[in-house]
N, C-alpha and C positions, 0 to 999 in steps of 0.2 A: 248717768243723766244723758250722756251722748246718745245712747240707744233710744231713749224716750224721745229725744228731739228728732232723731233721724226717722223714727216711726211716724211721728206727727207730720214731718215734711213729706214723707212718702204717701200718706193717706189723706192729706188735706185736699180740700176742694175750694173753688172760687165761690164766694157768696152769690146768691141769686141776684140778678139784676132786675128786680121788681120793686115798685114803690113801697109795697107793704113790708118788705124785709126789715127795715129799720124799726118800724112800729112793733112788729112781732118780737124782734130781738130785745127791744127796750122793755116790753111788757113781760117777757119771760124772765129777764134779769130782775125786774122790780118785784114780780110776784113770788119769786123763789129766793129773794135776797136774804131772808132771815129764816133758815130752816128750823131753828129751835121753836119758833112760834107758828110754824106752818100747819094749817089744817089741809091735809092732802085732798080731800073731797072738794072743799071750797076752792082751793088753788086750781084744781083740774077744771072746775066749772068756769072760773074766771078766765083761765087760759083759753079754754075752748071758745068762749064768747068773744074774747079779745082777738083771737086769731081769725075767727069768722068775720068779725067787724073789719079787720085789716084787709082780708081778702075781698070784702065788699066795698073797700075804699072808704070806710067810715073812720075818721080820725087818723088818717095816714099822715105821718110826719113828712113834710116835703123835703 
């Protein structure tokens, strides 16, 4: 486990400092939360739309 933690620390990056980051992060985790019932095509469409909306500042969490 030590090697996995060290690898994560070596390759990690700072989160982007943009207002839409939290919205995108929340949507990704919500849309992919239940992989057993996931429809990949529908999830991809929902993610694509929600990411574009976030980039366009539609529904951005303050």
